[in-house]
N, C-alpha and C positions, 0 to 999 in steps of 0.2 A: 267814239267818246274821247273828251281831251287826254285822258291819259292815256290811250293807245295810242294817239295822236304822236305825242312826246315823245315816246318810247320809240316806236315804227320809226320817224323820221330820224333819231340817232342813229340808229343801226342802218339805216339808208346811208347815210353819210360818213358815220365813223372812216369806213374804207377810203374814204379820200384823203384820209390824215393818218394814213398809218397803223389804223386799230384793226382788225377783222372779229367783228363781234361774235360770238357762240350764244344763241338765246336757249334759256332753259325755261317752259313755262308750262302750263296744262293742256293737257286734250280738251277737244270740245266740251262746251257747256252749254247750259240753256240760258239764255239772257234776253232781254225786250232790244236789243239792237245788234245789230252786226254787219259790219262790213267787212268784204270779201275782198274786194278790187283792193283794199291795202297791203294784203300779200303779194300783189303783182309788183309793188315796189322793192320787195326782200326777197323775191323767189331764189336769186343765188347765195343768199346766205345760210349760214347751219341755224336750224331749228329743232330742238329737242324738246318733245311733249312727254309726258308722265301722265298717269292715273292721280287721282285724288278722290278723297272720301267728303270733300266741302261739297253743301248740300246741292251748287248750280250744276255740278259734275254729276252727281247722283240724279238730279231732274232729268239730264240730259240721256242716262244711261235709261232712265224708265218712261223715256220720250215726252216728259212735260214740259210744254212750252211755259217761260216764266215771262209773262207778258199783262203787266198792269197798267192799263190805261185810263179807266175810268175812276170815278170818285170812289167808289166801293172796293176796287182794286188797291188803289191808294191806302184805305183804311188797315187792307188784309197787309201791303207792305211793310206798313208801320210795325203793324201785330208780330210779322216775322222777322223786323229789324231787332224786335225789343227781344224776341227770345234770341236772336243771334247774340246778342251784345251780351244777354244774361249766361248763356253756356259756353262762347267762344271768348278766350281772352290770347291776341286782340283783337283777332275778327275771326270768321269762320274759314279762313284762309290756312288757318294753324294744321287744317287737316293734309295740307298737300306738302307741308314740310317733310314726313319722312318720304315721301315718292323724290323728291328735288333732292333730298342728302342722298339717298341711294342711287340715282342717276346721275351725281356730282361725282362720287368714284370712277364711273365708267370714263367720265371725262378727264381725269384726273392726268396733269402733265398737258392739257392742250389750253391753259388760258395762264393769265398773268396779272389778271385784276377781275376783282367781282365787283360788279355796278348791280347794286337793287334800288327799286323805285317803288314807291307807296305813295297811298296805299293800294294794296292793302300793306299791313305793317308787317302781316308775317312773314314778307320778303324779305324784311331788314333781319329777323330772326335767323331765318333760314341762311342768307348772307354772311352772317356773323360766324354761325356753326360752321360753313364751309372754311371762312377763313382761319381759324383756329385749326381744322383738321389737316388745311393744306398749305398754310403758313404764308399766307398771300393777300394784299392789300384790300382793303373792302371800302367803297367811296357809296356811299347813302344819297338816295336824291328822292326829296319831299315834296309831292306836286300838291300835299296840304300838309296844313300842321296835324300834329298827332294827339298828344294830350292838352296843346292850346289852340286847336283847330276849328272849324267852323261846324264839322259834321261831328265833333267828338261828344257823346250822350253817354257817358256812362253808367249803368242801372245802379249803382250800389257804390258804398265808399269802397268798399273790396277790390271790383272793378277799378277802379280811379287809381289807386294806390297801385297796383298791379302794373297796370298801364305805364303808370308814370315810373315805376321802377324798370319799367325794360326799356322805354325811352332812352333813360339816361344810360343805362348799361349798352345799348347798341351804338349809341353815339359817342361813348368813352372809350369803345373801342374799337371803333370806325378809325380810318384813316385820313376822310374828309368827310365833309358834309356838304351838298348843293340843296338848294329849294328855290320855289320860282317866283317867290318874291322877298325884299329885304325884311318886312314883318314876320314871314313865318322863319326865316333864319335867325332875326334877333330872339325868339322865343324857343330857339334850339339850343343858345350858348349855354349849356350848360359846362363845357369844359372849356376854357380860355385858352389851351395850349393847342386845342384842334384849328383845322384850319376848314372856312367856311366859305362857301361861294353861291352868289347870285345866278343860276343861268335860268334865265327867263323861258318861258314859252315862247311862240314865234309861228310865222308862216311858211308856207312851201311855195318858191314861185312857180314850181312845176306843175302846182296844183290849179294855178290858173290858166284859163283857155286864152289863145291867144286874141279872139274878139269874140263879143257877142252882139246878138240884136235885141235892142230892148223896145218893148213894146210902149209905145207912147200914149196910148187910147186909154188908160188908167193911170192915175198919180199911184205908184205901186211902194207901198211900206214893207219892209220883211224884217221879221226877228227871226234871227238865226240860231240853234241850237238847241239844246236840252232846258226846258223850265222846271225850277226846282223851286223851294220855299228862299233860295238865296238868290234865284234868277228869275222872280215872279213876272211877269209881262203886265200884268191886272194894273199897273198905273197906266199903262198908256191910254187904257180906258177912261180914264179922268180927262189924260191928255187930250182926246180924240174928242170928247163931250164939250171940252174948254175950246177948241178949235171950231167945230161946228155954229157956236156962238158967235165967233169973229167974222166967219166967212161960210155961210149958209150952204154954199155953193160947192163946197170944201166935200162936204156930205156926201152929194150925188158922183165926185169924179176920183174918189179913192178906192184902192185895195189894200187889203191887209194880209199878208201873207205869212203863215208860220210854218219854218224849215226845220225840222227836227221834234224831238222825241218830248211831245205835250200833255199834257193832262185837258184835252178836249172839251168835255165836260164841265172843268173848271172855269176855263177860258170863256168860254160861251156864257156861261150862267154871269160872270163879272163885266163881262161887255153888256150884254143885254140889261142888266141893273142898271147900266149909264147911259143907255139908250143908244149904243151902236147898232147898226143894221147888222145881224148876223150875216146876211147875204152877202158884206163886204168881206167874210172873211174865210181865207184859204187855209185849208191843212194839207202841205206834201207829205207830213210824217217823217220818218228818219229816211233819209238816202245817201247813196255814196256819197264819197267825199268831194271828188270832185265835181259831182253835180250839184252838190251844195253850195260850192265855191260860183259855181253858173248861175245860180238861182240868185245868190247876192249882187253879181253883176249885174242881173237884168233888174235891179232894183232902183227908185228914185232916191228914196230914204231907208237907211239903214236903222233898226231900234235896237238899243242896249239896255240892261237894266242890272244893277246890283242891288239886292234889297236894303232896306235898313236895318241895322243890326250887325252889318257882316265885319267881319274885323280887317285892319286896313290893309293887310296882305292877301286878300281873297282875290285872286286874278282870274279869270277864264280864260282858258287858251283861244277861244273863239274872238277875242276882242283884237288880237292881233289881226287874225283874217280882215276882219273888218275895219281898221283902218288901212290894210295893205290895199282895200280896193280903190281907195281913192274917191268914193262916193259919201255922199253929204250924210252925217253920222248925226242923231239925237240919241242920247245917253242921260240917264238919269241914274245917280250912284249916290252914297252917301262921301264924305271925306276919307281919302285912302288912295292908295297907290297907283290902281285902276284910273280913279279920277283926275290925278297929277301926271299919269300918262296922255291920257287923252286930250287934257289942255295943254300939255307938249307936243302933241304930234296935231292937232286938230283945231285947235284954239277953243274957241267960246260957243261949244255945241253940248256941255254936260251940267247938267242941271239937279239942284238937291231937289227932293221930295216936297220941298217948302215951296218950289219954282214952278208949278204945274203951269200957271198962266204965261210965263216966260217960257216955256218948250213950247207950248201951242201956239205962241205968237211967230216962235222961230218955224215952226212948220209950217204955218201958215203961210209964212214969208217965203217959204222954200214950195209951198204949192203957187204960188200966184208966179214967182217966177217960172216953174217948170211950163205954165198954162202959157206964158208969153212964148214958150219955145217947144211944143206939143203938138206940131204939125202933122210930123212926120217921126215916123219910126227913125233910131238911130243905132248907129253903131259904136258898142264901147272895147276899148282896148285897154287893158292892164296896164299902167304906169307907175313905178315904183320909185318915190324919192328915195333919197339917200338916207335919210334919217329913220326910214321904214326899213330899208335894207338893211339896218345894224340888229333887226328882229329875225331875219329871214333864218328858217332852220339851219341853213350849210354855215350860215356865222355862229349859230348857237353851238351849234357840233363840234366847231372848228374850238370854240372855248372849251367844250367840256375834253375834247382829246389833250388840249395843254394840260387842265387838270389831270388826265390820266398821268401825262407823260412827267407831270411833276413829283407824282405820288410815288410812281413806280420807280425813278429815278431816287429818290429820297429813300424807298423801301431800301433800294440796293447798297 
């Protein structure tokens, strides 16, 4: 998942810039996705795991697998999320807090700075308490907004007010605030004496293989990453339907590959309603991250979407990897930072939801270009432009390390 990637890559590259991270996290939990291969990237670093009373930890201890993949399970998940929001403020990871605080006493004297990343926002509360106990600086990292975020849905006015107080409180007593987009940062500017930084997500060059062989027997479209209400791939059913009316032959020669956690039943239903042959859809499921990147590189077109109604600052981590592949991108998104970013790096390949016909025309044009060159399989090697290298994980981590240095220096 994107949040895991961001934190793992920071921890991986911080030692290159003079910082030796100590990771404090929870022991194994029950979750619908897990990528053990990421641990290999940080196996030489110090990771301290504690218990927790949060539901996912309890599920794991009881041997219950949390795996919601169908329509009925999504309804169950929505119900459980509502119960969680009613019972726990700001989230159910607040039940990890006493374990984290206890462990911090055993780590006393081993760290010079606290860096917490959220969601879950309970981690910021834990960081603030540890800061007050040991009198060391705290930097907050927001991967999503809190009370003004796209996932925020307080069940009552009471929950809304408590969350708002918590958010302002941790920001006021922190020493710096980071966020993955300008819009997220702008919505967190409660304390104008505080320092705020945009620290983008990015891509890791080391996740990309030296070369892959591309199968040209089919025109391969790939939608990569987790699909949610904010990144619903259903719009591409309409794009394909229109593309078929432009070029009937296209219908016979394409393959759409979904890689990542998807609601397969919902996708099949949407595409069937639009007359898309379901045998042309392939679901790879959630796979190791490097294998995911390899699947991207084996594609002819990469698909990306942000749903209508998302905030300007909603930027998924996967867009940077899509851009880094150098492969043609077809994106549909509302106005916002992600659309601006795609335009800057890729030009006219991002469309609004009212431009389905234009998106379909582009898709058919790329198909016809592929057909001219599809006689044999090809070898593809990644080549990163100077512009995209500004978003490499190493470069982004260097910026974070500089923020650390600045905060610690001012603290002294």
